[in-house]
C-alpha positions as CSV (number, residue, x, y, z in Angstrom):
1,M,14.0,-2.6,53.2
2,K,11.6,-0.7,50.9
3,M,12.0,-3.4,48.2
4,L,11.2,-6.1,50.7
5,A,8.0,-4.3,51.6
6,Y,7.1,-4.1,47.9
7,G,7.8,-7.8,47.5
8,M,5.6,-8.6,50.5
9,I,2.7,-6.4,49.3
10,T,2.8,-7.9,45.8
11,G,3.1,-11.4,47.2
12,I,0.1,-10.9,49.5
13,A,-1.9,-9.4,46.5
14,F,-0.9,-12.4,44.3
15,G,-1.9,-14.9,47.0
16,F,-5.2,-13.1,47.4
17,L,-5.8,-13.3,43.7
18,L,-4.9,-17.0,43.7
19,Q,-7.4,-17.6,46.4
20,K,-10.2,-15.5,44.8
21,G,-9.5,-17.2,41.4
22,R,-10.1,-20.6,43.1
23,V,-6.9,-21.9,41.6
24,L,-5.8,-23.3,45.0
25,R,-8.5,-25.9,44.8
26,Y,-7.5,-29.5,44.1
27,D,-10.4,-30.0,41.6
28,K,-9.1,-27.0,39.6
29,Q,-5.5,-28.4,39.7
30,L,-6.7,-31.8,38.5
31,G,-8.9,-30.2,35.9
32,A,-5.9,-28.4,34.5
33,L,-3.8,-31.5,34.4
34,L,-6.5,-33.4,32.6
35,L,-7.1,-30.4,30.2
36,K,-10.8,-30.3,31.3
37,D,-10.8,-27.0,33.3
38,M,-8.6,-24.2,32.1
39,T,-9.1,-21.9,35.1
40,I,-5.5,-22.2,36.2
41,I,-4.2,-21.9,32.6
42,K,-6.4,-18.7,32.2
43,F,-5.1,-17.3,35.5
44,M,-1.4,-18.0,34.6
45,L,-1.8,-16.6,31.0
46,S,-3.4,-13.5,32.4
47,S,-0.6,-13.1,35.0
48,V,2.1,-13.6,32.3
49,L,0.5,-11.0,30.0
50,V,0.0,-8.4,32.7
51,G,3.5,-9.1,34.1
52,M,5.0,-8.8,30.6
53,V,3.5,-5.4,30.1
54,G,4.5,-4.3,33.7
55,V,8.1,-5.5,33.5
56,Y,8.7,-3.9,30.1
57,L,7.1,-0.6,31.2
58,L,9.4,-0.5,34.2
59,V,12.4,-1.4,32.0
60,D,11.5,1.2,29.4
61,F,11.1,3.9,32.0
62,E,14.4,2.8,33.5
63,L,12.8,2.0,36.9
64,A,14.1,-1.6,36.6
65,K,16.8,-3.6,34.9
66,L,16.0,-6.8,33.0
67,S,18.3,-9.6,34.0
68,I,18.1,-12.3,31.3
69,K,19.0,-15.8,32.3
70,A,20.7,-18.2,29.8
71,T,18.4,-20.5,27.8
72,V,19.7,-24.0,28.6
73,L,17.5,-26.7,27.2
74,G,19.0,-29.5,29.4
75,G,18.1,-27.6,32.6
76,N,14.7,-26.5,31.3
77,I,13.7,-30.0,30.1
78,V,14.9,-31.8,33.3
79,G,13.5,-29.1,35.6
80,G,10.2,-29.1,33.7
81,L,9.8,-32.9,34.0
82,I,10.5,-32.8,37.7
83,F,8.1,-29.9,38.1
84,G,5.4,-31.7,36.1
85,I,5.8,-35.0,37.9
86,G,5.6,-33.2,41.3
87,W,2.5,-31.3,40.2
88,G,0.9,-34.4,38.9
89,L,1.6,-36.5,42.0
90,L,0.7,-33.8,44.6
91,G,-2.0,-31.8,42.8
92,Y,-0.3,-28.5,43.6
93,C,2.4,-26.4,41.9
94,P,4.8,-24.4,44.2
95,G,2.6,-21.2,44.4
96,T,-0.6,-23.0,44.9
97,S,0.8,-25.4,47.5
98,A,1.8,-22.4,49.6
99,G,-1.6,-20.9,49.2
100,A,-3.4,-24.1,49.9
101,L,-1.3,-24.5,53.1
102,A,-2.3,-21.0,54.1
103,E,-5.9,-22.0,53.6
104,G,-5.4,-24.9,56.0
105,R,-4.9,-27.8,53.6
106,W,-2.2,-29.8,55.3
107,D,-1.6,-32.1,52.4
108,A,0.2,-29.2,50.6
109,L,2.9,-29.4,53.3
110,W,4.2,-32.5,51.6
111,G,4.7,-30.6,48.4
112,I,6.5,-27.8,50.3
113,L,8.8,-30.3,52.0
114,G,9.4,-32.0,48.6
115,M,10.4,-28.6,47.2
116,L,12.8,-28.0,50.0
117,A,14.3,-31.4,49.6
118,G,14.6,-30.9,45.9
119,A,16.3,-27.5,46.4
120,A,18.8,-29.3,48.8
121,V,19.5,-32.0,46.2
122,F,19.9,-29.4,43.5
123,A,22.4,-27.4,45.7
124,E,24.4,-30.6,46.5
125,T,24.5,-31.7,42.9
126,F,24.9,-28.3,41.3
127,S,28.7,-28.7,40.6
128,F,28.0,-32.0,38.8
129,M,25.0,-30.6,36.8
130,K,27.0,-27.5,35.9
131,K,29.3,-29.7,33.9
132,T,26.6,-31.9,32.4
133,V,22.9,-31.1,32.3
134,L,23.4,-27.4,32.4
135,T,25.6,-27.4,29.3
136,W,23.1,-29.3,27.1
137,G,21.5,-26.9,24.5
138,D,23.0,-23.7,26.0
139,F,21.8,-20.9,23.8
140,G,23.1,-18.1,26.1
141,K,21.1,-15.0,27.0
142,I,18.6,-14.8,24.2
143,T,15.2,-13.1,23.8
144,L,12.5,-13.5,21.1
145,P,12.8,-9.8,20.2
146,A,16.6,-10.1,19.9
147,I,16.3,-13.2,17.7
148,L,13.8,-11.6,15.4
149,G,15.5,-8.2,15.5
150,I,12.3,-6.3,16.4
151,N,11.1,-4.1,19.2
152,H,9.8,-6.0,22.3
153,W,6.5,-4.2,22.2
154,I,5.6,-5.9,18.9
155,I,6.1,-9.3,20.6
156,I,4.1,-8.1,23.6
157,V,1.2,-6.9,21.4
158,L,1.2,-10.2,19.5
159,A,1.3,-12.1,22.7
160,I,-1.6,-10.2,24.1
161,I,-3.7,-10.7,20.9
162,G,-2.8,-14.4,21.0
163,G,-3.6,-14.7,24.7
164,L,-6.9,-13.0,24.3
165,A,-7.8,-15.3,21.4
166,L,-6.9,-18.3,23.5
167,L,-8.9,-17.0,26.5
168,R,-11.9,-16.4,24.2
169,F,-11.5,-20.0,22.8
170,F,-11.5,-21.4,26.3
171,E,-14.7,-19.5,27.2
172,R,-16.5,-20.6,24.1
173,K,-15.7,-24.2,24.8
174,G,-16.8,-23.8,28.5
175,L,-13.3,-24.5,29.8
């Protein structure tokens, strides 16, 4: 029960930040898709960098266990294409569609219904995909630090430096 409460608190905080960052707005979504407004990209990059540090701190202090999923190119490519097409058609990604619905934008409901339908189709076709798409390019449970044979904090520091450079570039270009 305690873990559910933590999940609810972090979910509410993340939703608040989505709303305050204005990434729930259709114009921001469209700007990101057209590479004219990097607000959403900056928000996601910041979230990934902060999350990366937080997760690895929890793992290093043995407060959490990292559960690596297999890298399967077939599933990633097909799933990424479906995700991108849905985002492009609707103008919301899964997180922002839930936030937009919470703000009263009823058009986001179509995206949520589409996600539920997609999840149902995935569940019904999983046994077929497990023998086909989910075997294409299966690299197993790999991580960049493991491939390079270096400590994960080196990768994290490099990611932060690269991320900050990218954020600075976006700001200089007015994106």
